[in-house]
BATI-187579 format. One record per residue: residue number from 1; x, y, z of N, C-alpha, C, CB in turn. Coordinates in nm, 2 decimals. Atoms other than C-alpha are relative to their C-alpha. Glycine has a CB too. Layout:
+-----+--------+--------+--------+--------+--------+--------+--------+--------+--------+--------+--------+--------+
|   n |    nc1 |    nc2 |    nc3 |   cac1 |   cac2 |   cac3 |    cc1 |    cc2 |    cc3 |   cbc1 |   cbc2 |   cbc3 |
+-----+--------+--------+--------+--------+--------+--------+--------+--------+--------+--------+--------+--------+
| NUM |      X |      Y |      Z |      X |      Y |      Z |      X |      Y |      Z |      X |      Y |      Z |
...
+-----+--------+--------+--------+--------+--------+--------+--------+--------+--------+--------+--------+--------+
***
This chain:
+-----+--------+--------+--------+--------+--------+--------+--------+--------+--------+--------+--------+--------+
|   n |    nc1 |    nc2 |    nc3 |   cac1 |   cac2 |   cac3 |    cc1 |    cc2 |    cc3 |   cbc1 |   cbc2 |   cbc3 |
+-----+--------+--------+--------+--------+--------+--------+--------+--------+--------+--------+--------+--------+
|   1 |  -0.14 |  -0.01 |   0.05 |   9.39 |   9.54 |   9.49 |   0.10 |  -0.09 |   0.08 |   0.05 |   0.15 |   0.03 |
|   2 |  -0.10 |   0.09 |  -0.06 |   9.70 |   9.35 |   9.57 |   0.09 |   0.08 |   0.10 |   0.09 |  -0.06 |  -0.11 |
|   3 |  -0.08 |  -0.06 |  -0.09 |   9.90 |   9.43 |   9.88 |   0.15 |   0.01 |  -0.05 |   0.00 |  -0.07 |   0.14 |
|   4 |  -0.14 |  -0.01 |   0.04 |  10.26 |   9.55 |   9.83 |   0.09 |  -0.10 |   0.08 |   0.05 |   0.14 |   0.02 |
|   5 |  -0.08 |   0.08 |  -0.09 |  10.39 |   9.36 |  10.13 |  -0.10 |  -0.08 |   0.09 |   0.10 |   0.08 |   0.08 |
|   6 |   0.07 |   0.07 |  -0.10 |  10.26 |   9.09 |  10.37 |   0.09 |  -0.02 |   0.12 |  -0.06 |  -0.13 |  -0.05 |
|   7 |  -0.08 |   0.02 |  -0.12 |  10.38 |   9.09 |  10.73 |  -0.08 |  -0.11 |   0.09 |   0.02 |   0.13 |   0.08 |
|   8 |   0.06 |   0.10 |  -0.08 |  10.32 |   8.80 |  10.97 |   0.04 |   0.02 |   0.15 |   0.05 |  -0.14 |  -0.04 |
|   9 |  -0.03 |  -0.02 |  -0.14 |  10.29 |   8.82 |  11.35 |  -0.09 |  -0.10 |   0.08 |  -0.02 |   0.14 |   0.05 |
|  10 |   0.08 |   0.08 |  -0.09 |  10.17 |   8.61 |  11.64 |  -0.06 |   0.09 |   0.10 |   0.09 |  -0.11 |   0.07 |
|  11 |   0.06 |  -0.08 |  -0.10 |   9.93 |   8.74 |  11.90 |   0.10 |   0.03 |   0.11 |  -0.13 |  -0.08 |   0.06 |
|  12 |  -0.08 |  -0.04 |  -0.11 |  10.11 |   8.94 |  12.17 |   0.14 |   0.05 |  -0.04 |   0.02 |  -0.12 |   0.09 |
|  13 |  -0.13 |  -0.05 |   0.05 |  10.41 |   9.02 |  11.95 |   0.00 |   0.15 |  -0.04 |   0.05 |  -0.08 |  -0.11 |
|  14 |  -0.01 |  -0.14 |   0.05 |  10.53 |   9.36 |  11.83 |   0.04 |  -0.02 |  -0.15 |   0.10 |   0.09 |   0.07 |
|  15 |  -0.03 |   0.01 |   0.14 |  10.53 |   9.40 |  11.45 |   0.03 |   0.14 |  -0.06 |  -0.12 |  -0.07 |  -0.07 |
|  16 |  -0.03 |  -0.13 |   0.07 |  10.67 |   9.67 |  11.22 |  -0.06 |  -0.02 |  -0.14 |   0.15 |   0.03 |   0.00 |
|  17 |   0.05 |  -0.01 |   0.13 |  10.47 |   9.75 |  10.91 |   0.08 |   0.09 |  -0.08 |  -0.15 |   0.04 |  -0.01 |
|  18 |  -0.09 |  -0.09 |   0.07 |  10.72 |   9.88 |  10.66 |  -0.06 |   0.09 |  -0.10 |   0.10 |  -0.09 |  -0.08 |
|  19 |   0.04 |  -0.09 |   0.10 |  10.67 |  10.19 |  10.46 |   0.11 |   0.11 |  -0.01 |  -0.14 |   0.07 |   0.04 |
|  20 |  -0.10 |  -0.10 |   0.01 |  10.93 |  10.42 |  10.32 |  -0.02 |   0.09 |  -0.12 |   0.14 |  -0.07 |  -0.02 |
|  21 |   0.00 |  -0.09 |   0.11 |  10.96 |  10.72 |  10.09 |   0.14 |   0.05 |  -0.02 |  -0.11 |   0.12 |   0.02 |
|  22 |  -0.13 |  -0.04 |   0.02 |  11.27 |  10.84 |   9.93 |   0.00 |   0.16 |  -0.02 |   0.07 |  -0.07 |  -0.12 |
|  23 |   0.00 |  -0.15 |   0.02 |  11.29 |  11.22 |  10.00 |   0.12 |   0.05 |  -0.06 |  -0.02 |   0.06 |   0.14 |
|  24 |  -0.12 |  -0.06 |   0.05 |  11.52 |  11.44 |   9.81 |   0.04 |   0.09 |   0.11 |  -0.03 |   0.09 |  -0.14 |
|  25 |  -0.03 |  -0.07 |  -0.12 |  11.69 |  11.55 |  10.12 |  -0.09 |  -0.04 |   0.12 |  -0.01 |   0.16 |  -0.01 |
|  26 |   0.08 |   0.04 |  -0.11 |  11.51 |  11.55 |  10.45 |  -0.15 |   0.04 |  -0.01 |   0.05 |   0.06 |   0.13 |
|  27 |   0.14 |  -0.03 |   0.01 |  11.13 |  11.54 |  10.49 |  -0.03 |   0.13 |   0.08 |  -0.09 |  -0.12 |   0.05 |
|  28 |   0.04 |  -0.12 |  -0.07 |  10.97 |  11.87 |  10.58 |  -0.13 |  -0.03 |   0.07 |  -0.01 |   0.12 |  -0.09 |
|  29 |   0.12 |   0.04 |  -0.07 |  10.73 |  11.78 |  10.86 |  -0.11 |   0.10 |   0.01 |   0.04 |  -0.04 |   0.14 |
|  30 |   0.11 |  -0.10 |  -0.01 |  10.55 |  12.11 |  10.88 |  -0.09 |  -0.01 |  -0.12 |   0.07 |   0.14 |   0.01 |
|  31 |   0.09 |   0.01 |   0.12 |  10.42 |  12.04 |  10.53 |  -0.04 |  -0.14 |  -0.04 |   0.08 |   0.06 |  -0.12 |
|  32 |   0.03 |   0.14 |   0.04 |  10.36 |  11.67 |  10.55 |  -0.10 |  -0.06 |   0.10 |   0.12 |  -0.08 |  -0.01 |
|  33 |   0.10 |   0.08 |  -0.08 |  10.09 |  11.43 |  10.68 |   0.02 |  -0.14 |  -0.03 |  -0.15 |   0.05 |  -0.02 |
|  34 |  -0.01 |   0.14 |   0.01 |  10.12 |  11.06 |  10.74 |  -0.12 |  -0.07 |   0.06 |   0.14 |  -0.05 |   0.06 |
|  35 |   0.11 |   0.08 |  -0.04 |   9.82 |  10.84 |  10.76 |   0.03 |  -0.14 |   0.00 |  -0.13 |   0.04 |  -0.08 |
|  36 |   0.01 |   0.14 |   0.00 |   9.81 |  10.48 |  10.86 |  -0.14 |  -0.04 |   0.02 |   0.10 |  -0.07 |   0.11 |
|  37 |   0.15 |   0.02 |  -0.01 |   9.46 |  10.35 |  10.79 |  -0.03 |  -0.15 |  -0.03 |  -0.07 |   0.09 |  -0.09 |
|  38 |   0.06 |   0.12 |   0.05 |   9.25 |  10.04 |  10.76 |  -0.13 |   0.04 |  -0.06 |  -0.02 |  -0.12 |   0.11 |
|  39 |   0.11 |  -0.07 |   0.06 |   8.99 |  10.15 |  10.51 |  -0.01 |   0.14 |   0.04 |  -0.13 |  -0.08 |   0.03 |
|  40 |   0.02 |  -0.14 |  -0.05 |   8.85 |  10.46 |  10.67 |   0.05 |   0.02 |   0.14 |  -0.14 |   0.05 |  -0.01 |
|  41 |  -0.04 |   0.00 |  -0.14 |   8.97 |  10.37 |  11.02 |   0.15 |   0.06 |   0.01 |   0.00 |  -0.14 |   0.06 |
|  42 |  -0.14 |  -0.06 |  -0.03 |   9.27 |  10.58 |  11.15 |   0.07 |  -0.09 |   0.10 |  -0.01 |   0.15 |   0.05 |
|  43 |  -0.08 |   0.08 |  -0.10 |   9.53 |  10.35 |  11.30 |   0.11 |   0.10 |   0.06 |   0.07 |  -0.12 |  -0.08 |
|  44 |  -0.10 |  -0.09 |  -0.05 |   9.79 |  10.63 |  11.33 |   0.00 |   0.12 |  -0.09 |   0.14 |  -0.06 |   0.02 |
|  45 |  -0.01 |  -0.12 |   0.09 |   9.81 |  10.99 |  11.21 |   0.11 |   0.10 |   0.06 |  -0.14 |   0.08 |   0.00 |
|  46 |  -0.11 |  -0.09 |  -0.03 |  10.12 |  11.22 |  11.21 |  -0.01 |   0.12 |  -0.08 |   0.14 |  -0.08 |  -0.02 |
|  47 |   0.03 |  -0.12 |   0.07 |  10.08 |  11.58 |  11.13 |   0.08 |   0.11 |   0.06 |  -0.16 |   0.03 |   0.01 |
|  48 |  -0.08 |  -0.11 |  -0.05 |  10.29 |  11.89 |  11.16 |   0.11 |  -0.04 |   0.10 |  -0.09 |   0.11 |   0.06 |
|  49 |  -0.12 |   0.04 |  -0.08 |  10.58 |  11.70 |  11.31 |  -0.04 |  -0.07 |   0.13 |   0.07 |   0.12 |   0.04 |
|  50 |   0.04 |   0.08 |  -0.12 |  10.38 |  11.51 |  11.58 |  -0.11 |  -0.09 |  -0.02 |  -0.02 |   0.10 |   0.11 |
|  51 |   0.12 |   0.09 |   0.00 |  10.14 |  11.23 |  11.65 |  -0.12 |   0.08 |   0.03 |   0.02 |  -0.12 |   0.10 |
|  52 |   0.12 |  -0.07 |  -0.02 |   9.79 |  11.35 |  11.63 |  -0.11 |  -0.11 |   0.00 |  -0.03 |   0.10 |  -0.12 |
|  53 |   0.07 |   0.12 |  -0.01 |   9.58 |  11.07 |  11.77 |  -0.15 |   0.01 |   0.05 |   0.07 |  -0.09 |   0.09 |
|  54 |   0.14 |  -0.02 |  -0.04 |   9.24 |  11.22 |  11.85 |  -0.10 |  -0.09 |  -0.07 |  -0.05 |   0.15 |  -0.01 |
|  55 |   0.09 |   0.08 |   0.09 |   9.08 |  11.04 |  11.56 |   0.04 |  -0.15 |  -0.01 |  -0.01 |   0.06 |  -0.14 |
|  56 |  -0.05 |   0.13 |   0.01 |   9.27 |  10.72 |  11.62 |  -0.11 |  -0.10 |   0.05 |   0.12 |  -0.02 |   0.09 |
|  57 |   0.09 |   0.11 |  -0.03 |   9.06 |  10.40 |  11.63 |   0.03 |  -0.05 |   0.14 |   0.00 |  -0.11 |  -0.10 |
|  58 |  -0.02 |   0.03 |  -0.14 |   9.01 |  10.30 |  12.00 |   0.08 |  -0.14 |   0.01 |  -0.14 |  -0.02 |   0.07 |
|  59 |  -0.07 |   0.13 |  -0.01 |   9.13 |   9.94 |  11.93 |   0.15 |   0.01 |   0.00 |  -0.05 |  -0.08 |  -0.12 |
|  60 |  -0.15 |  -0.01 |   0.02 |   9.48 |  10.07 |  11.85 |   0.06 |   0.10 |   0.11 |   0.03 |   0.05 |  -0.13 |
|  61 |  -0.05 |  -0.10 |  -0.09 |   9.51 |  10.32 |  12.14 |   0.12 |  -0.06 |   0.08 |  -0.11 |   0.05 |   0.09 |
|  62 |  -0.12 |   0.04 |  -0.08 |   9.85 |  10.30 |  12.31 |   0.08 |  -0.11 |  -0.06 |  -0.05 |  -0.03 |   0.13 |
|  63 |  -0.08 |   0.12 |   0.05 |   9.98 |  10.03 |  12.08 |   0.08 |   0.04 |  -0.13 |  -0.09 |  -0.11 |  -0.03 |
|  64 |  -0.07 |  -0.04 |   0.12 |  10.12 |  10.23 |  11.78 |   0.10 |   0.10 |   0.02 |  -0.11 |   0.05 |  -0.11 |
|  65 |  -0.10 |  -0.11 |   0.00 |  10.43 |  10.43 |  11.72 |   0.08 |   0.00 |  -0.13 |   0.10 |  -0.02 |   0.12 |
|  66 |  -0.09 |  -0.02 |   0.12 |  10.65 |  10.57 |  11.45 |   0.14 |   0.00 |   0.04 |  -0.05 |   0.13 |  -0.08 |
|  67 |  -0.14 |  -0.01 |  -0.03 |  11.02 |  10.58 |  11.42 |   0.04 |   0.14 |  -0.02 |   0.09 |  -0.10 |  -0.10 |
|  68 |  -0.01 |  -0.15 |   0.01 |  11.04 |  10.95 |  11.49 |   0.14 |   0.04 |  -0.05 |  -0.03 |   0.07 |   0.13 |
|  69 |  -0.14 |  -0.04 |   0.03 |  11.42 |  10.97 |  11.47 |   0.04 |  -0.04 |  -0.15 |   0.10 |  -0.07 |   0.09 |
|  70 |  -0.03 |   0.04 |   0.13 |  11.42 |  10.80 |  11.13 |  -0.09 |   0.05 |  -0.11 |   0.01 |  -0.15 |  -0.01 |
|  71 |   0.10 |  -0.04 |   0.10 |  11.12 |  10.96 |  10.97 |   0.05 |   0.10 |  -0.10 |  -0.12 |   0.06 |   0.07 |
|  72 |  -0.04 |  -0.11 |   0.09 |  11.30 |  11.26 |  10.83 |   0.08 |  -0.06 |  -0.12 |   0.09 |   0.10 |   0.08 |
|  73 |  -0.08 |   0.07 |   0.11 |  11.51 |  11.01 |  10.62 |  -0.09 |  -0.08 |  -0.08 |   0.11 |  -0.08 |   0.06 |
|  74 |   0.10 |   0.07 |   0.09 |  11.19 |  10.86 |  10.48 |  -0.05 |  -0.13 |   0.06 |   0.07 |  -0.03 |  -0.13 |
|  75 |   0.05 |   0.12 |  -0.06 |  11.12 |  10.57 |  10.72 |  -0.14 |   0.03 |   0.07 |   0.10 |  -0.06 |   0.11 |
|  76 |   0.14 |  -0.03 |  -0.05 |  10.74 |  10.59 |  10.77 |  -0.06 |  -0.12 |   0.06 |  -0.09 |   0.05 |  -0.12 |
|  77 |   0.05 |   0.13 |  -0.06 |  10.71 |  10.24 |  10.92 |  -0.08 |   0.02 |   0.13 |   0.11 |  -0.10 |   0.02 |
|  78 |   0.08 |  -0.01 |  -0.12 |  10.45 |  10.18 |  11.19 |   0.03 |  -0.12 |   0.08 |  -0.15 |   0.01 |  -0.04 |
|  79 |  -0.02 |   0.11 |  -0.10 |  10.52 |   9.97 |  11.50 |  -0.13 |  -0.02 |   0.07 |   0.12 |   0.03 |   0.09 |
|  80 |   0.12 |   0.04 |  -0.07 |  10.22 |   9.79 |  11.65 |   0.05 |  -0.10 |   0.11 |  -0.11 |  -0.06 |  -0.09 |
|  81 |  -0.04 |   0.10 |  -0.10 |  10.28 |   9.63 |  11.99 |  -0.12 |  -0.08 |   0.05 |   0.06 |   0.08 |   0.12 |
|  82 |   0.10 |   0.08 |  -0.05 |  10.08 |   9.36 |  12.16 |  -0.11 |  -0.04 |  -0.11 |  -0.07 |   0.06 |   0.12 |
|  83 |   0.09 |   0.03 |   0.11 |   9.93 |   9.24 |  11.83 |  -0.12 |  -0.09 |   0.04 |   0.08 |  -0.07 |  -0.11 |
|  84 |   0.13 |   0.07 |  -0.03 |   9.57 |   9.11 |  11.85 |  -0.05 |  -0.06 |  -0.13 |  -0.10 |   0.10 |   0.05 |
|  85 |   0.06 |   0.06 |   0.11 |   9.38 |   8.88 |  11.62 |  -0.07 |   0.10 |  -0.09 |  -0.09 |  -0.12 |   0.04 |
|  86 |   0.08 |  -0.10 |   0.07 |   9.16 |   9.17 |  11.53 |   0.09 |   0.10 |  -0.09 |  -0.08 |   0.09 |   0.09 |
|  87 |  -0.09 |  -0.08 |   0.08 |   9.47 |   9.35 |  11.39 |   0.02 |  -0.05 |  -0.14 |   0.13 |   0.02 |   0.07 |
|  88 |  -0.01 |   0.07 |   0.13 |   9.46 |   9.11 |  11.09 |  -0.08 |   0.09 |  -0.10 |  -0.05 |  -0.15 |   0.01 |
|  89 |   0.06 |  -0.09 |   0.10 |   9.39 |   9.35 |  10.80 |   0.10 |   0.05 |  -0.10 |  -0.07 |   0.12 |   0.08 |
|  90 |  -0.10 |  -0.06 |   0.09 |   9.53 |   9.54 |  10.51 |   0.01 |   0.15 |   0.04 |  -0.06 |  -0.01 |  -0.15 |
|  91 |  -0.03 |  -0.14 |  -0.05 |   9.69 |   9.87 |  10.63 |   0.04 |   0.08 |  -0.12 |   0.11 |   0.00 |   0.11 |
|  92 |  -0.05 |  -0.09 |   0.11 |   9.74 |  10.16 |  10.40 |   0.08 |   0.11 |   0.06 |  -0.12 |   0.06 |  -0.08 |
|  93 |  -0.09 |  -0.11 |  -0.04 |  10.03 |  10.40 |  10.45 |  -0.01 |   0.11 |  -0.10 |   0.15 |  -0.05 |   0.01 |
|  94 |   0.02 |  -0.11 |   0.09 |   9.95 |  10.74 |  10.30 |   0.09 |   0.12 |   0.05 |  -0.15 |   0.04 |  -0.02 |
|  95 |  -0.08 |  -0.11 |  -0.04 |  10.21 |  11.01 |  10.30 |  -0.03 |   0.12 |  -0.10 |   0.16 |  -0.04 |  -0.01 |
|  96 |   0.03 |  -0.11 |   0.09 |  10.11 |  11.35 |  10.17 |   0.08 |   0.12 |   0.03 |  -0.15 |   0.04 |   0.02 |
|  97 |  -0.07 |  -0.13 |  -0.02 |  10.32 |  11.66 |  10.12 |  -0.07 |   0.11 |  -0.07 |   0.15 |  -0.02 |  -0.05 |
|  98 |   0.08 |  -0.11 |   0.06 |  10.14 |  11.98 |  10.06 |   0.07 |   0.06 |  -0.12 |  -0.02 |   0.11 |   0.11 |
|  99 |  -0.07 |  -0.06 |   0.11 |  10.40 |  12.13 |   9.84 |   0.02 |  -0.10 |  -0.11 |   0.14 |   0.05 |   0.05 |
| 100 |  -0.02 |   0.09 |   0.11 |  10.39 |  11.97 |   9.50 |  -0.10 |  -0.11 |   0.01 |   0.14 |  -0.05 |  -0.01 |
| 101 |   0.11 |   0.10 |  -0.02 |  10.10 |  11.76 |   9.63 |   0.05 |  -0.15 |  -0.03 |  -0.11 |   0.02 |  -0.10 |
| 102 |  -0.06 |   0.14 |   0.01 |  10.33 |  11.45 |   9.64 |  -0.07 |  -0.09 |   0.10 |   0.15 |   0.00 |   0.02 |
| 103 |   0.07 |   0.10 |  -0.09 |  10.13 |  11.15 |   9.77 |   0.07 |  -0.13 |  -0.02 |  -0.15 |   0.00 |  -0.02 |
| 104 |  -0.05 |   0.13 |   0.01 |  10.28 |  10.82 |   9.84 |  -0.09 |  -0.09 |   0.07 |   0.15 |  -0.01 |   0.06 |
| 105 |   0.10 |   0.09 |  -0.06 |  10.06 |  10.52 |   9.91 |   0.05 |  -0.14 |  -0.01 |  -0.14 |   0.02 |  -0.06 |
| 106 |  -0.03 |   0.15 |   0.01 |  10.14 |  10.16 |  10.00 |  -0.09 |  -0.08 |   0.09 |   0.15 |  -0.02 |   0.03 |
| 107 |   0.09 |   0.09 |  -0.07 |   9.94 |   9.87 |  10.12 |   0.08 |  -0.12 |   0.06 |  -0.11 |  -0.05 |  -0.10 |
| 108 |  -0.07 |   0.11 |  -0.07 |  10.06 |   9.62 |  10.38 |  -0.10 |  -0.09 |   0.06 |   0.10 |   0.06 |   0.10 |
| 109 |   0.09 |   0.10 |  -0.06 |   9.87 |   9.31 |  10.47 |   0.07 |  -0.06 |   0.13 |  -0.04 |  -0.12 |  -0.10 |
| 110 |  -0.05 |   0.06 |  -0.12 |   9.92 |   9.20 |  10.83 |  -0.08 |  -0.12 |   0.03 |  -0.02 |   0.10 |   0.12 |
| 111 |   0.06 |   0.13 |  -0.03 |   9.85 |   8.84 |  10.89 |   0.03 |  -0.05 |   0.14 |   0.05 |  -0.11 |  -0.11 |
| 112 |  -0.02 |   0.03 |  -0.15 |   9.80 |   8.75 |  11.26 |  -0.04 |  -0.14 |   0.02 |  -0.07 |   0.10 |   0.09 |
| 113 |   0.03 |   0.14 |  -0.04 |   9.82 |   8.40 |  11.39 |   0.00 |  -0.01 |   0.15 |   0.10 |  -0.10 |  -0.05 |
| 114 |   0.00 |   0.03 |  -0.15 |   9.73 |   8.27 |  11.74 |   0.13 |  -0.07 |   0.03 |  -0.12 |  -0.09 |   0.03 |
| 115 |  -0.12 |   0.06 |  -0.04 |  10.04 |   8.17 |  11.93 |  -0.01 |  -0.15 |   0.01 |   0.06 |   0.06 |   0.13 |
| 116 |   0.01 |   0.14 |  -0.01 |  10.11 |   7.80 |  11.89 |   0.14 |  -0.06 |   0.02 |  -0.07 |  -0.06 |  -0.13 |
| 117 |  -0.13 |   0.05 |  -0.02 |  10.39 |   7.60 |  12.03 |   0.02 |  -0.14 |  -0.06 |   0.03 |  -0.01 |   0.16 |
| 118 |  -0.01 |   0.14 |   0.04 |  10.31 |   7.24 |  11.93 |  -0.01 |  -0.02 |  -0.15 |  -0.10 |  -0.08 |   0.07 |
| 119 |   0.01 |   0.03 |   0.14 |  10.16 |   7.21 |  11.59 |   0.02 |   0.12 |  -0.09 |  -0.15 |  -0.06 |  -0.03 |
| 120 |  -0.03 |  -0.13 |   0.07 |  10.34 |   7.48 |  11.40 |  -0.06 |   0.00 |  -0.14 |   0.16 |   0.00 |  -0.01 |
| 121 |   0.05 |   0.00 |   0.14 |  10.24 |   7.37 |  11.05 |  -0.11 |  -0.10 |  -0.03 |   0.11 |  -0.01 |  -0.09 |
| 122 |   0.08 |   0.12 |   0.04 |  10.05 |   7.04 |  11.07 |  -0.15 |   0.03 |   0.00 |   0.03 |  -0.11 |   0.09 |
| 123 |   0.14 |  -0.01 |   0.00 |   9.70 |   7.15 |  11.16 |  -0.05 |   0.15 |   0.01 |  -0.06 |  -0.08 |   0.12 |
| 124 |   0.03 |  -0.14 |  -0.01 |   9.64 |   7.52 |  11.08 |  -0.16 |   0.02 |   0.02 |   0.04 |   0.07 |  -0.13 |
| 125 |   0.14 |  -0.02 |  -0.01 |   9.26 |   7.47 |  11.05 |  -0.05 |  -0.03 |   0.15 |  -0.08 |  -0.09 |  -0.10 |
| 126 |   0.03 |   0.03 |  -0.14 |   9.23 |   7.30 |  11.39 |   0.04 |   0.11 |   0.09 |   0.07 |  -0.13 |   0.04 |
| 127 |  -0.06 |  -0.11 |  -0.08 |   9.45 |   7.57 |  11.54 |  -0.09 |   0.12 |   0.01 |   0.14 |   0.04 |  -0.04 |
| 128 |   0.08 |  -0.12 |   0.00 |   9.23 |   7.85 |  11.43 |  -0.13 |  -0.02 |   0.07 |  -0.02 |   0.05 |  -0.15 |
| 129 |   0.13 |   0.03 |  -0.07 |   8.91 |   7.68 |  11.55 |   0.02 |   0.01 |   0.15 |  -0.05 |  -0.14 |  -0.04 |
| 130 |  -0.02 |   0.01 |  -0.14 |   9.06 |   7.62 |  11.89 |   0.01 |   0.15 |   0.06 |   0.13 |  -0.07 |   0.03 |
| 131 |  -0.03 |  -0.13 |  -0.06 |   9.17 |   7.98 |  11.94 |  -0.11 |   0.11 |  -0.03 |   0.13 |   0.06 |  -0.05 |
| 132 |   0.10 |  -0.10 |   0.03 |   8.87 |   8.15 |  11.78 |  -0.11 |   0.01 |   0.10 |  -0.05 |  -0.02 |  -0.14 |
| 133 |   0.11 |   0.01 |  -0.10 |   8.63 |   8.04 |  12.05 |   0.03 |   0.11 |   0.11 |  -0.01 |  -0.13 |   0.07 |
| 134 |  -0.04 |  -0.10 |  -0.10 |   8.79 |   8.22 |  12.34 |   0.13 |  -0.03 |   0.06 |  -0.11 |   0.02 |   0.12 |
| 135 |  -0.13 |   0.03 |  -0.05 |   9.14 |   8.25 |  12.48 |   0.00 |  -0.08 |   0.13 |   0.08 |   0.13 |   0.03 |
| 136 |   0.01 |   0.07 |  -0.12 |   9.02 |   8.11 |  12.81 |   0.00 |  -0.15 |  -0.02 |  -0.12 |   0.05 |   0.08 |
| 137 |   0.01 |   0.15 |   0.03 |   8.96 |   7.77 |  12.65 |   0.13 |  -0.06 |  -0.03 |  -0.10 |  -0.02 |  -0.10 |
| 138 |  -0.13 |   0.06 |   0.05 |   9.31 |   7.73 |  12.52 |   0.07 |  -0.08 |   0.11 |   0.09 |   0.11 |  -0.05 |
| 139 |  -0.08 |   0.08 |  -0.11 |   9.48 |   7.63 |  12.86 |  -0.07 |  -0.13 |   0.03 |   0.01 |   0.09 |   0.12 |
| 140 |   0.07 |   0.12 |  -0.04 |   9.20 |   7.38 |  12.93 |   0.03 |  -0.11 |  -0.10 |  -0.15 |   0.03 |   0.00 |
| 141 |  -0.03 |   0.10 |   0.10 |   9.27 |   7.21 |  12.60 |   0.13 |  -0.07 |   0.02 |   0.00 |   0.06 |  -0.14 |
| 142 |  -0.13 |   0.06 |  -0.02 |   9.63 |   7.15 |  12.69 |  -0.01 |  -0.09 |   0.13 |   0.11 |   0.11 |   0.02 |
| 143 |   0.01 |   0.09 |  -0.12 |   9.51 |   6.99 |  13.02 |  -0.06 |  -0.13 |  -0.03 |  -0.09 |   0.08 |   0.11 |
| 144 |   0.07 |   0.12 |   0.04 |   9.30 |   6.73 |  12.84 |   0.08 |  -0.13 |   0.00 |  -0.07 |   0.02 |  -0.13 |
| 145 |  -0.08 |   0.12 |   0.01 |   9.57 |   6.48 |  12.76 |   0.04 |  -0.05 |   0.14 |   0.12 |   0.02 |  -0.09 |
| 146 |  -0.05 |   0.03 |  -0.14 |   9.69 |   6.49 |  13.12 |  -0.11 |  -0.07 |   0.08 |   0.04 |   0.13 |   0.07 |
| 147 |   0.10 |   0.05 |  -0.07 |   9.35 |   6.42 |  13.27 |  -0.05 |  -0.14 |  -0.06 |  -0.12 |   0.09 |   0.01 |
| 148 |   0.03 |   0.12 |   0.06 |   9.27 |   6.15 |  13.02 |   0.10 |  -0.11 |   0.04 |   0.00 |   0.01 |  -0.16 |
| 149 |  -0.11 |   0.09 |  -0.04 |   9.60 |   5.99 |  13.10 |  -0.02 |  -0.05 |   0.14 |   0.14 |   0.06 |  -0.01 |
| 150 |   0.03 |   0.04 |  -0.14 |   9.51 |   5.99 |  13.47 |  -0.11 |  -0.09 |   0.01 |  -0.02 |   0.13 |   0.09 |
| 151 |   0.12 |   0.09 |   0.00 |   9.17 |   5.84 |  13.41 |   0.04 |  -0.14 |  -0.04 |  -0.11 |   0.06 |  -0.09 |
| 152 |  -0.04 |   0.13 |   0.05 |   9.32 |   5.56 |  13.21 |   0.08 |  -0.08 |   0.11 |   0.08 |   0.01 |  -0.13 |
| 153 |  -0.08 |   0.07 |  -0.10 |   9.58 |   5.48 |  13.48 |  -0.08 |  -0.04 |   0.12 |   0.12 |   0.09 |   0.04 |
| 154 |   0.09 |   0.03 |  -0.12 |   9.32 |   5.50 |  13.76 |  -0.09 |  -0.13 |  -0.03 |  -0.09 |   0.12 |   0.03 |
| 155 |   0.09 |   0.11 |   0.04 |   9.09 |   5.26 |  13.57 |   0.07 |  -0.13 |   0.00 |  -0.06 |   0.03 |  -0.14 |
| 156 |  -0.09 |   0.12 |   0.00 |   9.37 |   5.01 |  13.51 |   0.02 |  -0.05 |   0.14 |   0.13 |   0.03 |  -0.08 |
| 157 |  -0.04 |   0.03 |  -0.14 |   9.46 |   5.03 |  13.88 |  -0.12 |  -0.06 |   0.07 |   0.04 |   0.13 |   0.07 |
| 158 |   0.12 |   0.06 |  -0.07 |   9.10 |   4.94 |  13.99 |  -0.03 |  -0.14 |  -0.05 |  -0.12 |   0.09 |  -0.03 |
| 159 |   0.04 |   0.13 |   0.06 |   9.08 |   4.64 |  13.76 |   0.05 |  -0.12 |   0.09 |   0.05 |  -0.01 |  -0.14 |
+-----+--------+--------+--------+--------+--------+--------+--------+--------+--------+--------+--------+--------+
***
């Protein structure tokens, strides 16, 4: 299926995945459940007026939150902090109200990019190869031009 929305974030940032429902009046939390999922994985679960995170996927522990003060007005958005490359996925926001069995479902694609300062748009393929190996290698790559430069100057100096 096609996602309703696509969000973009860089690694380490905080992103808000939008999801809203238009309640006739305020949402009744005692009768509602809100699931944020990736396929069957629970990213965040809100039930009977509070976060219920026993079944939450370990990868997301301590990084998700809802806008509790705005939820009663229909803001079901999910905030994910310290975004990781592994967070790149399609998220499903499912809101269920027991009474009248009203279910709202929306799909949000989160597209995560490795942080890049220099080649913002020019070499996306190179960028992803560099960062997919391991984060530890990234700083070394930025050192290369410097050491090459030194080698060249030293060599000239010896001639």
